[in-house]
Structure formats: structure tokens, C-alpha cells
C-alpha positions as CSV (number, residue, x, y, z in Angstrom):
1,M,-3.9,-10.8,-12.3
2,I,-0.8,-12.2,-14.0
3,I,-0.1,-15.9,-13.9
4,R,3.4,-17.2,-14.5
5,V,3.5,-20.1,-16.9
6,S,6.4,-22.0,-18.4
7,Q,6.3,-19.9,-21.6
8,G,6.4,-16.6,-19.7
9,I,3.7,-14.3,-18.2
10,V,0.0,-14.4,-19.1
11,R,-2.2,-11.4,-18.4
12,Q,-5.5,-12.2,-16.7
13,P,-8.3,-9.9,-15.6
14,Y,-7.5,-7.9,-12.5
15,G,-7.8,-9.9,-9.3
16,P,-5.9,-10.6,-6.0
17,L,-2.8,-12.7,-6.2
18,N,-3.3,-14.1,-2.7
19,F,0.4,-14.6,-2.1
20,V,1.5,-15.5,1.4
21,A,5.1,-14.6,2.5
22,H,6.9,-17.1,4.7
23,A,10.4,-17.3,5.9
24,H,12.7,-19.2,3.6
25,C,15.4,-19.6,6.2
26,A,15.7,-19.3,10.0
27,S,17.2,-15.8,9.8
28,M,14.2,-14.5,7.8
29,Q,16.4,-12.6,5.5
30,Q,15.2,-14.4,2.4
31,Y,11.5,-14.9,1.6
32,Q,9.5,-17.0,-0.8
33,L,6.0,-16.4,-2.1
34,T,3.5,-19.3,-2.2
35,Y,0.7,-19.3,-4.7
36,K,-1.6,-22.3,-4.9
37,G,1.0,-24.5,-3.4
38,K,3.8,-23.4,-5.7
39,T,6.9,-21.4,-4.5
40,V,8.1,-18.4,-6.4
41,E,11.3,-16.4,-5.5
42,P,10.4,-12.7,-5.2
43,L,13.3,-11.3,-7.2
44,E,12.7,-13.7,-10.1
45,Y,9.0,-13.1,-9.8
46,Y,9.3,-9.3,-10.1
47,R,12.1,-9.4,-12.7
48,R,9.8,-11.4,-15.0
49,F,7.1,-8.7,-14.7
50,L,9.6,-6.0,-15.4
51,K,10.8,-7.9,-18.5
52,E,7.2,-8.1,-19.7
53,A,6.7,-4.4,-18.8
54,C,3.7,-5.0,-16.6
55,R,2.8,-5.2,-12.9
56,P,1.6,-8.2,-10.9
57,D,-1.9,-6.8,-10.8
58,G,-2.1,-6.5,-14.6
59,R,-1.4,-2.7,-15.0
60,E,1.2,-1.4,-17.4
61,L,4.3,0.0,-15.7
62,T,3.2,3.6,-16.5
63,E,-0.4,3.0,-15.5
64,F,-1.5,4.5,-12.2
65,R,-4.2,3.2,-9.8
66,T,-7.4,5.2,-9.7
67,T,-6.9,7.9,-7.0
68,T,-9.6,10.0,-5.3
69,I,-9.2,12.6,-2.6
70,N,-12.2,14.0,-0.7
71,V,-11.3,16.9,1.6
72,G,-13.6,17.8,4.5
73,S,-15.2,14.3,4.7
74,I,-15.5,14.4,8.6
75,T,-17.8,17.3,9.4
76,T,-16.9,17.3,13.2
77,A,-13.2,17.6,12.5
78,D,-11.3,20.8,11.9
79,G,-9.6,19.2,8.9
80,S,-10.0,15.8,7.3
81,A,-9.5,13.9,4.1
82,L,-10.6,10.6,2.6
83,V,-8.0,9.2,0.1
84,K,-8.6,6.2,-2.1
85,L,-5.6,4.7,-4.0
86,G,-6.7,1.6,-5.8
87,N,-8.2,-0.8,-3.2
88,C,-6.5,1.1,-0.3
89,T,-8.6,3.7,1.6
90,V,-7.2,6.1,4.2
91,L,-9.3,8.4,6.4
92,C,-7.6,11.1,8.4
93,G,-9.1,13.7,10.7
94,V,-7.6,16.5,12.8
95,K,-9.2,18.2,15.8
96,A,-7.4,21.4,16.8
97,E,-7.8,23.7,19.8
98,L,-6.3,27.1,20.3
99,A,-4.7,27.5,23.7
100,A,-2.1,29.6,25.5
101,P,1.1,27.7,26.3
102,P,2.0,27.1,30.0
103,A,3.5,30.2,31.7
104,D,6.7,28.2,32.7
105,S,7.4,27.2,29.0
106,P,6.0,29.9,26.7
107,D,8.0,28.5,23.7
108,K,6.5,25.0,24.0
109,G,3.3,23.8,22.3
110,Y,0.2,22.5,24.1
111,V,-1.0,19.0,24.0
112,G,-4.5,18.3,25.4
113,K,-5.7,15.3,27.3
């Protein structure tokens, strides 16, 4: 985690920033981030990280999150993948069935119930 202080940006061990976005104005076109009761403007916030060549989660700008891909993770699906990118996990499964198209529209696909 990076903590903004008056002298600049201080790197801290990785951890959640726990920012909560809320509307800055009634039109909701501008937003502010609140961290421990203090308000930070998003553009200023990210510009400071770019100036220090780091990301809000402590990684360098060129440093990637750990990524893993596990294909075939759902044994009952015809195709599946489990993808982990940092703390984000996505699971996708596909079940397919071969079927003849309806006689009245042979150029159309088939969607089951």
C-alpha cells in the first residue's frame, strides 16, 4: 500500500487501500476518494503515483500481478478455465450441444432451453 504524506509518497507493504468513491457533486461527474476520513482527488492521487513511478498497490509501473490460468478446471463442462490475476479470480465454463438447426431457418444457430 502507498500512503500519501506531505513530503510525497511512502511505500508500504502490499495491502488494500479501502477507498470509497462518493459523488463530489450532484451531477456525479466528479468523484473524490475518502481514506480514513481524508479526501483525495483522483487525478491528483494518480498523478502523484505516476510521478513516483509506482502503483497504488505498491507495484512498480512495469510490474505485473501474478497470473495463473487453469484450463479444464470444470470436469462436467465442454470447456472451462479458471483465471487468477492478482486478487481477482474468474471461472468460466461452457456447455455445448450439437444440434441440427430448425428446418424453417437452416442458416440460424440453435439455442437450447
